[in-house]
N, C-alpha and C positions, 0 to 999 in steps of 0.2 A: 340803428340794431335789430338783430332779427328776434322773433317769438322766441321766448325761452323754452318751448315745446317744437321747436324746430325738427324737422326729420333726417334720421343718419342718412348720409351719403351712401353707404353700405354696410349689410350685418351679413358676415363672414361665420361659418362653420368652424370650430381648429379642427386640425387633423391630424391624428397621429402617424408620428416619423422617427426615424433614427437617426443620429448624429454622435457624433465623437465617436469612442469606441464601443459604438452600437445601445447609448443611451435613447429610452425609451421617451418620447417628449408629445405633447400637445402643441401645435404651431398651427397659431391664426393668422402672423401677420410673417410674409417674408415668404409666402407661396404663389403659385403661377395665378391665381385669383386675385390677387393683391401684393405686391411685389414690396410696396413700399407706401407710405401715407407720411410725405415730407413734415417732418425733419425725422419721424421713423422708421425704421428699415425691416425690423424682424422683434417678433414678440412669440417667445415659449415660455410654455409651462412645463415643471415635471412633476408627479404629484403621484408618491407611489411607495407600499410598502414592499415590493418583492426588489430582494437586491439585486435579481438579472436583470432589473428594467435598467440599472443604474451605475452598478459597480465597477466597472471599467474606468467610467467617468471619462474627462475629454484630455487625452494625452496632450504632449505639446506642441502645439499649432500657432500661426502667426497671425497678426491684425494689422492692418494699415487704414486711417483712412476717415476714423469713425470711434463711437465710444460703446462700452458695454456697461449696463448695469444691474448687478445680479441683486436678486430681494428672495431673501431665506423667509419661509413662516415654519417650516420645520426641519430638522436637520440643519446642513452645513454643506460647505466646500472651502478645501485648503486649495490655496494658491501660490504657485511659485512662476517666475518671469525672468527674461532675459537682463532685466536690469538688475538682478542680485536680489526682490524681493520675495517674501514668503510671509503668508499669512494666511487667516483663517477667518468666516465667519459662523457662526451658530444661528440659531433660531432667532429671527426679526434681526438680523444683520444684513447690513446692505453695500455690497462693495462696488466701488467706480472704478474703470480701468478707462483713461483714453488711450488708445492706441497711437493715434498722434502720426508720426513719420514711420512706426512699425515698434513693435514687441513680437515675442515667442513667450508663451505662457501656457501652463497646463492648469486643470480644472480637478479635481481630484474630491470625489464624494465624500462626507462624513454624517452619515445618516444617526439618528438618533430613536432609537429603539427599531429598527429597520427602517424609519418610516421618513423619507424626502418630500417637501412641497418649499418649490419657488419658484420665482419668472427669471428671465433674464430677457433685458430691453435694449434692442441696437439702437442707436441714436448718433444721428449723422451730424459730422461737420463740416461748416462752411468750407469753401476753394482757401480762405485766407489762414485755415487753421489746421488743415488735414497734415501739414507736414512739420506741427508743431512736436517738440518733446514728447517723448510717450510719461504719461501721469498714472498711479493708481492710490487708490485708498480705500481702509475699511473703515467703516460706519458701525458700532457698536449698536445693538438694539435701546440700549440705554440714553443713548444720544439722541432718538428720534424721538421726536413729541406723538402723545394720544390726544386726540380730540375727541370729547364723548358728549354726543348730545341724542337726546330720547333716541334711544335706540340704535343708534350709530355711531360705532368705534374706529375713528381714522387714523392712521400714522401719517404723517406729514412727512414725505421725505426730500422733497424738493417743492421749491417754491413758498406762497404767501397763502393761508389761512387761517382766518378768525383771529386776525393779528399774532399769529404764529408764526415761525420762521422754519422752513425741514433745513437739516445740515446739510444737504447737498445740494451747493451753491456754485460749483465751478464746470456744468454742464452746458448754459448757455440758452438761448431760444426760450427764455422766460419759462423753461421747465418747471410743470407743476404735477407732484407726482405722489400717489396716494394709496396705501393699502387699505381699502375698506371692508369692513365687518358690519353687516346689516341684519338686525336681527326682523323678525318677520313682521310688518306693518309699523317699520320705520320709516321716514321720509324724509330724507336731505337733499338740500341744495349746494352746488358746488359750484362757487363763480369763477368762471374761467380769466385768462390773458386776453386784455385786449385784442381785438380784429387786428389782422387776419390771424384766426389762430385754428390749429387742427387740433381736435380730443378724440378719447379713445378710451373705451370703455371694456374689460374682458370680464367677462363673468365666470369666476373659477369654479365657482358651486352656486346651487339656489335658482333662483328667480326671482327679477326683477322687474319693473318698467322704468324705460328712462324717458321723460317728458311722456310721452305718446308711445315708445315702441317699446316692445316686452323683447327681454332676452334669457335664453336658458344658460343652462351649465355648458362651456364650453363655446358660448359664441362670443364675438366680438363686434359692437358698434362704431362705425367711423361718423365723427362730425365735423363740420365745417363753421367756423366762425359764428358759432352759439354764445351768446354773452353768458351764459349758465348751464348745469345739466341739472337736470331734477330728479332724483331716482327715487321709486320707492319699492319697498323690499315685499313680495308677495310670500318668501318664507325666508328662513334663517339663509342669510348670502354671504359672500366671500368675493371683491371684487379689484380690480386694479384699474385706477383712472389716472390719465396722462392725457397734458396737455400741454401745447408750446408754440412760439410762431415757426412758420414754413422756412424754409432757405429758399426757395426758390432757382436753385442751381440745377443743371444735368448731372446723372448718374448715371455712372460706368460701375458693375458688380460685378464682381467675380469670386466666389466663395466667401473668404475670407477678409477680401478687401473691396473697399469703397471709395473710388476717387470722381474725378469729372470728367473725366476723358478716356478712351480707350489706351491710349499710348501711356496714359500715367498708369494706367491698370497692369500694364505689359511691364512698364518698369517695376513696380509692386510685384509682379511673380520674378523678376531675375532677381530683385536686391532679394530678396528671402531665399532663393536657391542659391546665391553666391556668398549667405551669412552675415549681407551687412544687416538683418534686424538685428541679429545677436543669436545665441542658443541659452538654452538651461544647461 
């Protein structure tokens, strides 16, 4: 077992990009500097009080071969898809969508007094499940347990911590997912799934030290095979923590599709163009 203070594999600075219909995001995973961290494919944060940064949202677009997990801290998003599902998540809510064989959906912002703050994480599927039937689920804020301890408040979205279980149980790979608030001076250790395990910590705001590694606002740290992450907040901080077992399969990735081989990727594009993923 590695030392709890094991050093990160990489520290990345989030970069501002636009996606959807001009939505301004801070992207930390899914850039050329680090295109994926098996099984994590992409991590975006949206945090704005300017309507022009987000109001056009994400009009209908397809996905195949992976899962999306959307977590809201302020404001929300409305969802519609080609399966006929419609729903909305508000502050504290989480949406899980398993694209599987293919789905078309739209995500439109529902700000709260002009504020919109949340994350979207893309989480891969093993080859055996990439063509599973699509699934979708909204999880309300009051379904997600809070774990509080000496200045830390942790929302446990997936996985197990301190004998509690998060409500998102369908993502696979032993996923642990935590939305963390740490007061200045707080210390908290997070046990991780048994190795092999990949873990990430994204700092949305504040200043923390993970083991011996400092992270500042907008930075993402990546760890491999640590038994736990030990966090210390140097100021009031908000962080997203995720860990999971790697899949260990090749990735063929193109825009909204993530498959294993280039020919599967070409087939995904063809199926979408010919309407086989449905329409809203």
